[in-house]
C-alpha positions as CSV (number, residue, x, y, z in Angstrom):
1,M,13.0,-9.3,2.6
2,K,9.7,-8.1,1.1
3,Y,6.5,-9.3,2.8
4,A,4.3,-11.0,0.3
5,I,1.3,-13.4,0.5
6,E,0.2,-14.4,-3.0
7,Y,-3.4,-15.5,-2.2
8,E,-3.1,-17.7,-5.3
9,H,-5.5,-20.3,-3.7
10,L,-8.3,-17.7,-4.2
11,K,-7.4,-16.7,-7.7
12,D,-9.2,-19.6,-9.5
13,E,-12.4,-18.9,-7.5
14,L,-12.4,-15.1,-7.7
15,V,-10.8,-14.1,-11.1
16,N,-12.9,-14.6,-14.2
17,N,-11.8,-11.8,-16.5
18,E,-9.3,-8.9,-16.8
19,N,-11.3,-6.6,-14.6
20,T,-11.5,-9.0,-11.7
21,Q,-7.8,-9.8,-12.2
22,W,-7.0,-6.1,-11.8
23,H,-9.1,-5.8,-8.6
24,F,-7.6,-9.0,-7.3
25,N,-4.1,-7.7,-7.8
26,K,-4.9,-4.3,-6.2
27,V,-6.3,-6.0,-3.1
28,K,-3.3,-8.3,-2.9
29,E,-0.8,-5.4,-3.3
30,S,-2.6,-3.4,-0.6
31,A,-2.7,-6.3,1.8
32,N,1.0,-6.9,1.3
33,R,1.9,-3.2,1.6
34,Y,0.3,-3.2,5.1
35,S,1.7,-6.6,5.9
36,L,-1.8,-8.0,6.6
37,E,-2.5,-11.7,6.6
38,L,-6.1,-11.7,5.5
39,T,-8.4,-14.6,5.9
40,D,-10.1,-15.9,2.8
41,E,-13.3,-14.1,3.9
42,E,-11.6,-10.8,4.6
43,F,-9.9,-11.0,1.2
44,K,-13.2,-11.6,-0.5
45,G,-14.7,-8.7,1.5
46,F,-11.9,-6.4,0.4
47,L,-12.3,-7.5,-3.2
48,K,-16.0,-6.7,-3.1
49,L,-15.3,-3.3,-1.6
50,H,-12.6,-2.5,-4.1
51,S,-14.8,-3.6,-7.0
52,S,-17.4,-1.2,-5.6
53,D,-14.8,1.6,-5.8
54,K,-14.3,2.0,-2.0
55,D,-11.1,3.1,-0.3
56,I,-9.7,-0.2,0.9
57,D,-6.3,1.4,1.8
58,W,-7.9,3.4,4.6
59,L,-9.4,0.3,6.0
60,M,-6.2,-1.7,5.8
61,H,-4.3,1.2,7.4
62,K,-6.7,1.1,10.3
63,M,-6.3,-2.7,10.6
64,D,-2.5,-2.5,10.5
65,T,-2.0,0.6,12.7
66,Y,-4.7,-0.1,15.4
67,R,-4.7,-3.9,15.0
68,L,-8.5,-3.8,14.2
69,S,-10.3,-6.8,12.8
70,F,-12.0,-6.5,9.4
71,I,-15.4,-5.9,11.0
72,D,-14.1,-3.3,13.4
73,A,-12.4,-1.5,10.5
74,L,-15.6,-1.5,8.6
75,I,-17.5,-0.1,11.5
76,S,-14.9,2.6,11.9
77,Y,-15.2,3.4,8.2
78,V,-19.0,3.6,8.3
79,T,-19.0,5.8,11.5
80,Y,-16.1,8.0,10.3
């Protein structure tokens, strides 16, 4: 069984055009690839980072592998 959270409850709030739809889908795919259950605030943070052309997969990998929080993963990213 494939792990998937749709995050559809955030779609109406965050998606206004094709560009934001693409970023939304990429964040959702990454979160599901790493089996992360992101809070709404974490998802929004990743969406902002992805829209700013940042490497969210590295952050999600850290969160999954080392069980880091979103904030701890960000600190690790900044200090890396």
